[in-house]
C-alpha positions, 0 to 999 in steps of 0.5 A: 471529476475533475479538482481544478486545483493542482498540487505538488506532492512532498517526499517523506524521509523514505523518499516516498510521496505523501497524502496533502490532507493527512500525511500518510504514505501515498500507495504507488499503483501502475497504469494497467491495460486499456479498458473498453468501456460502452464500446469506447476505449478508455485511455484513463486506467493506463495512467500511473497514480498515487493512492490515499486509501485513508483519504479514499483519493488517487493523484496523478501527475499532469502532463510530466509538470510535476503538479498532481491533480486529485481525483476520488478512488472507488468506493474503499472496501473497508477503512483502514485501522490506524497502526496504533489501534492494532494489539498483537494478536494471533495471526495463521495461515487459511487454507490458501495459505494467507490470512485476513489482514487485522488493518483493511480484511483483505488477504495477505500473504505469508512470507518465509524467512530467506537467508540475508541478502545484499543490497548496495553492500550492506546486509538487508534482514527485512525477510530473514524472519516469516512475516505477512505482508498485505499488498492493498495496505502495504502493512507487514506483521511480525512474529512476536519471539517465539509465540503464534501472535504478530505485530505489525510492524515499520517494514 
């Protein structure tokens, strides 16, 4: 299904593209390997795209023009909760070292605290404390003080 209208995606203050419909930050997905579907080579999966899980669509650039066409994503795994609707909660790692993301339901990774790193001559404090990170919805949950409770966090 191809939409006949194209759009120029806008950048937010973090220099990330935002969805023109809902304003959420789009998730960049690199192109993957060539797929063979029904004895035919399917090249579409090799192209990068920007996904909006809130609107269940993705945007793909048209021939390096800076304009993007919109396509429906496959059936979403779960509807993403709004970040303001996620209360502080107790999160514990399972046997696999992961736990369920309260926002999307996917398994998220536990990231152990690391020493401060310098990025462009400035200290990067993002990974100093232990936290959980979801690669599906890009959510980060940081520990509240010395408790077992975690709160959704903006990086």
